[in-house]
C-alpha positions as CSV (number, residue, x, y, z in Angstrom):
1,M,-5.7,107.7,-54.2
2,S,-4.0,107.6,-57.5
3,P,-1.2,105.3,-58.7
4,R,1.2,108.4,-58.6
5,H,0.6,108.5,-54.7
6,P,0.9,104.9,-53.6
7,P,0.3,103.9,-49.9
8,A,3.1,103.3,-47.5
9,S,3.1,100.0,-45.6
10,D,4.3,99.0,-42.1
11,V,5.3,95.6,-43.4
12,S,8.9,95.1,-43.9
13,L,10.0,92.7,-46.7
14,T,12.6,90.2,-46.0
15,H,14.8,89.3,-49.1
16,P,13.2,92.0,-51.2
17,D,15.3,90.9,-54.2
18,R,13.9,87.3,-54.3
19,L,12.8,86.5,-57.7
20,Y,9.2,85.4,-58.0
21,W,8.9,85.6,-61.8
22,P,12.8,84.7,-62.6
23,D,12.5,84.9,-66.5
24,E,11.0,88.4,-66.2
25,G,13.2,89.5,-63.4
26,V,10.3,90.3,-61.2
27,T,11.3,90.4,-57.5
28,K,9.3,90.4,-54.2
29,Q,9.9,94.1,-54.0
30,A,8.6,94.6,-57.5
31,L,5.4,92.8,-56.7
32,A,5.0,95.1,-53.7
33,D,5.6,98.0,-55.8
34,Y,3.0,96.9,-58.3
35,Y,0.3,96.4,-55.7
36,A,1.1,99.9,-54.3
37,A,0.5,101.3,-57.8
38,V,-2.9,99.5,-58.1
39,W,-4.1,99.4,-54.6
40,S,-6.7,102.2,-55.0
41,F,-8.4,100.4,-57.8
42,M,-8.0,96.8,-56.4
43,A,-9.1,97.5,-52.8
44,P,-12.8,96.9,-53.0
45,Y,-12.3,93.5,-54.5
46,V,-9.9,92.1,-51.9
47,V,-10.6,94.0,-48.6
48,N,-12.8,92.2,-46.0
49,R,-13.5,89.1,-48.2
50,P,-12.6,85.5,-47.4
51,L,-9.6,84.7,-49.4
52,A,-7.9,81.5,-50.9
53,L,-4.3,82.3,-51.7
54,L,-1.7,80.6,-53.9
55,R,1.7,80.6,-52.3
56,L,4.8,79.9,-54.1
57,P,7.7,80.4,-51.8
58,D,10.4,80.0,-54.4
59,G,8.6,81.8,-57.2
60,I,6.7,80.4,-60.1
61,K,9.4,77.8,-61.0
62,S,8.8,76.5,-57.4
63,H,7.9,72.8,-56.9
64,Q,6.2,74.0,-53.7
65,R,2.8,75.2,-54.3
66,F,0.3,75.9,-51.5
67,F,-3.4,76.7,-52.1
68,Q,-4.2,78.0,-48.6
69,K,-7.5,79.1,-47.1
70,H,-6.2,78.8,-43.6
71,A,-3.2,80.2,-41.5
72,W,0.3,78.9,-41.9
73,K,3.1,78.7,-39.5
74,G,4.8,82.2,-39.0
75,M,1.9,84.1,-40.8
76,N,2.0,87.9,-40.5
77,P,-0.4,89.4,-38.2
78,H,-1.7,91.8,-40.9
79,I,-3.3,88.7,-42.5
80,E,-6.3,88.2,-40.4
81,E,-8.0,85.0,-39.3
82,I,-11.8,85.0,-39.2
83,A,-14.3,82.4,-38.4
84,D,-16.8,81.1,-40.9
85,P,-20.3,81.7,-39.2
86,Q,-21.5,78.3,-40.7
87,D,-18.4,76.5,-39.3
88,A,-17.6,78.2,-36.1
89,D,-15.5,75.3,-34.7
90,G,-13.7,74.7,-37.9
91,E,-10.4,76.3,-39.1
92,K,-10.5,79.9,-39.4
93,L,-10.5,81.6,-42.8
94,L,-8.2,84.4,-44.0
95,R,-8.9,88.0,-45.1
96,I,-7.0,91.4,-45.2
97,G,-8.5,94.7,-44.1
98,D,-5.8,97.1,-45.7
99,F,-2.7,97.7,-47.8
100,N,-0.6,96.3,-45.0
101,G,-2.4,93.0,-45.3
102,L,-1.6,92.9,-49.1
103,V,2.1,93.6,-48.6
104,A,2.0,90.8,-45.9
105,L,0.7,88.5,-48.6
106,V,3.5,89.5,-50.9
107,Q,6.0,88.9,-48.1
108,S,4.5,85.3,-47.9
109,A,5.0,84.6,-51.5
110,V,1.2,84.8,-52.3
111,L,1.3,85.2,-56.2
112,E,-2.6,84.8,-56.7
113,I,-5.5,86.1,-54.6
114,H,-8.8,84.5,-55.1
115,P,-11.6,86.0,-53.0
116,W,-15.1,84.9,-52.3
117,G,-17.9,86.9,-54.1
118,V,-19.0,88.3,-50.7
119,T,-17.8,90.4,-47.9
120,T,-17.2,89.3,-44.3
121,D,-20.0,91.9,-43.3
122,N,-22.6,89.8,-45.1
123,W,-21.5,86.2,-45.4
124,E,-24.7,84.8,-46.9
125,K,-25.4,87.5,-49.5
126,P,-23.0,87.7,-52.5
127,D,-22.3,91.0,-54.0
128,M,-21.2,89.8,-57.4
129,I,-21.6,87.1,-59.8
130,T,-18.5,85.8,-61.7
131,M,-18.8,84.0,-65.0
132,D,-15.7,82.5,-66.3
133,L,-15.2,81.9,-69.9
134,D,-12.7,79.1,-70.1
135,P,-11.8,78.2,-73.8
136,G,-10.7,74.8,-75.2
137,E,-7.2,75.0,-76.8
138,D,-8.4,75.5,-80.3
139,V,-10.8,78.3,-79.7
140,A,-9.8,81.7,-81.3
141,W,-9.6,84.6,-78.9
142,S,-12.2,86.5,-80.9
143,A,-14.7,83.7,-80.1
144,V,-14.1,84.4,-76.3
145,I,-14.8,88.1,-76.9
146,T,-17.9,87.1,-78.7
147,A,-19.0,85.0,-75.8
148,A,-18.4,87.8,-73.4
149,L,-20.4,90.2,-75.3
150,E,-23.3,87.6,-75.5
151,L,-23.2,87.1,-71.7
152,K,-23.3,90.9,-71.3
153,A,-26.5,91.1,-73.4
154,R,-28.2,88.3,-71.6
155,L,-27.3,89.9,-68.1
156,E,-28.5,93.4,-69.3
157,A,-31.8,91.8,-70.6
158,R,-32.2,90.8,-67.0
159,G,-31.8,94.2,-65.7
160,L,-28.2,93.6,-64.5
161,D,-24.9,95.2,-65.3
162,A,-21.8,93.4,-66.7
163,F,-18.2,94.2,-66.4
164,V,-15.3,92.4,-68.0
165,K,-11.7,91.5,-67.1
166,T,-9.1,89.3,-68.4
167,S,-8.5,86.1,-66.3
168,G,-4.7,86.4,-66.6
169,G,-5.1,82.7,-67.6
170,K,-6.9,81.5,-70.7
171,G,-10.0,83.4,-70.9
172,L,-12.3,86.3,-69.9
173,H,-14.4,87.0,-66.7
174,V,-17.8,88.7,-67.0
175,V,-18.5,89.9,-63.6
176,T,-21.9,91.5,-62.5
177,P,-22.3,93.7,-59.1
178,L,-25.3,92.7,-56.9
179,A,-27.0,94.4,-54.2
180,P,-26.3,91.7,-51.4
181,M,-30.0,90.5,-50.9
182,A,-30.2,87.1,-52.6
183,G,-28.5,84.1,-51.0
184,W,-25.8,81.8,-52.4
185,T,-28.4,79.1,-53.7
186,E,-30.3,81.8,-55.7
187,V,-27.1,83.3,-57.1
188,K,-25.6,80.1,-58.2
189,D,-28.9,78.8,-59.7
190,F,-29.1,82.1,-61.6
191,A,-25.6,81.7,-62.9
192,H,-26.2,78.0,-63.7
193,S,-29.4,79.0,-65.8
194,L,-27.5,81.6,-67.7
195,A,-24.7,79.1,-68.7
196,E,-27.3,76.4,-69.5
197,S,-29.3,78.9,-71.7
198,M,-26.2,79.9,-73.7
199,S,-25.2,76.3,-74.1
200,A,-28.6,75.2,-75.3
201,D,-28.8,78.1,-77.8
202,A,-25.3,77.4,-79.3
203,P,-24.2,73.9,-78.4
204,D,-21.6,73.9,-81.1
205,K,-19.8,76.9,-79.2
206,Y,-20.5,76.7,-75.4
207,L,-20.7,74.1,-72.6
208,A,-22.2,74.5,-69.2
209,T,-20.5,71.4,-67.9
210,A,-16.8,70.9,-67.6
211,T,-16.7,67.7,-69.9
212,K,-13.2,67.3,-71.0
213,A,-14.2,64.9,-73.8
214,K,-16.2,67.8,-75.3
215,R,-14.0,70.7,-74.5
216,S,-12.3,70.8,-78.0
217,G,-13.8,73.7,-80.1
218,H,-15.9,75.0,-77.2
219,I,-15.9,77.5,-74.4
220,Y,-16.8,76.3,-71.0
221,I,-19.0,78.8,-69.2
222,D,-17.9,78.2,-65.7
223,Y,-20.8,79.3,-63.3
224,L,-19.3,77.3,-60.2
225,R,-17.3,80.3,-59.0
226,N,-20.7,81.5,-57.5
227,G,-21.3,78.7,-54.9
228,R,-20.6,79.4,-51.2
229,G,-16.8,79.0,-50.5
230,N,-15.9,79.0,-54.1
231,T,-13.5,81.8,-55.6
232,A,-12.4,83.6,-58.6
233,V,-9.1,85.4,-59.0
234,A,-9.3,89.0,-57.9
235,A,-9.2,92.1,-60.3
236,Y,-5.6,93.2,-60.5
237,S,-4.2,90.0,-58.9
238,T,-1.1,88.6,-60.6
239,R,-1.1,85.0,-61.8
240,A,1.6,82.5,-61.2
241,R,2.3,82.1,-64.7
242,S,5.2,83.0,-67.2
243,G,4.9,86.5,-68.3
244,A,3.6,87.8,-64.8
245,P,0.0,88.2,-66.3
246,V,-2.6,90.1,-64.4
247,S,-6.4,89.8,-64.1
248,M,-7.1,93.1,-65.7
249,P,-10.5,95.1,-65.6
250,L,-11.4,96.6,-69.0
251,D,-13.8,98.8,-70.6
252,W,-16.0,96.9,-73.0
253,A,-15.1,99.3,-75.8
254,D,-11.5,98.3,-75.3
255,L,-11.9,94.6,-75.5
256,N,-11.5,94.3,-79.2
257,E,-8.0,95.7,-78.9
258,V,-6.9,93.3,-76.4
259,S,-4.5,90.7,-78.0
260,G,-5.3,87.9,-75.5
261,P,-6.1,86.8,-71.8
262,A,-2.4,87.4,-70.7
263,A,-2.0,90.8,-72.4
264,F,-1.9,92.8,-69.3
265,T,1.2,92.1,-67.0
266,L,2.8,93.3,-63.8
267,A,5.1,95.4,-66.2
268,N,2.5,97.3,-68.1
269,V,-0.5,97.6,-65.9
270,P,0.5,100.6,-63.6
271,R,1.4,102.7,-66.8
272,R,-1.9,101.9,-68.2
273,L,-3.8,103.0,-65.1
274,E,-1.8,106.2,-65.0
275,T,-2.6,107.1,-68.7
276,Q,-6.2,106.0,-69.1
277,P,-8.8,108.7,-68.4
278,R,-10.8,106.6,-65.9
279,D,-11.1,103.5,-63.9
280,P,-13.2,101.0,-66.3
281,W,-14.7,99.5,-63.2
282,G,-15.1,102.8,-61.2
283,N,-18.7,102.5,-61.0
284,F,-18.8,98.8,-60.3
285,F,-20.6,98.7,-56.9
286,D,-22.8,101.8,-57.7
287,A,-24.3,99.7,-60.6
288,A,-25.3,96.9,-58.2
289,V,-29.0,96.0,-58.1
290,P,-30.7,93.0,-56.4
291,L,-31.1,89.8,-58.2
292,E,-34.8,89.4,-59.0
């Protein structure tokens, strides 16, 4: 399915003209239209995964912000509840199974979608590693790109592939597809060792611990996205920030042309997907190998 032939949805939007990003004029309907345009690219990263959701009922200027991992009153039935196998008696978690589920999230003012790095078919075997490069305020964007390329080299030296996306926030995410064979502990330990080795080799540039006092001039290599129950923002998810930025998958060859972490927005991403020759993450899961 291409962006030119977006899917239809059975979910009706109430108040489709409600402004979610008021300064940009982005309405609930516009958010649904954006997700229709990117759905064929985005689906593998959000379908059948446990989700944490940032809901802002009155848009990004709302004082009400709900970071939700469980059901809420009046939740649309296209947002599914599913029991965590390790917490069968606890509150159920959330997932979506199709485009209707995504539109139901839009209807509920979900402006950020944060999945686990695992599918609900195989809860204990992650199928990706996400390394979040989070720069201090005074770190140049070019240094974040350099860090991403360094991570890529280290991953490839271990026989793993590496893909890159903007976070839509401050930095970049380097994401590695995995054949789902290693468990959570092994995957998190590997991510931790990767961060520690980069920090040990260049302590003037990189941190492997989130020490606020030392953040100035450094990039924090956040490996904690890779623990069981932890999440990272989904590819193509919008962010609840001014400008309506999007976490955008990129080709490594295009990285130096990107002006910053919020360069891609709800306004410009669909056009980019229509004009680029291929999906930069089109072979993401085909590139998955086991973590040795």
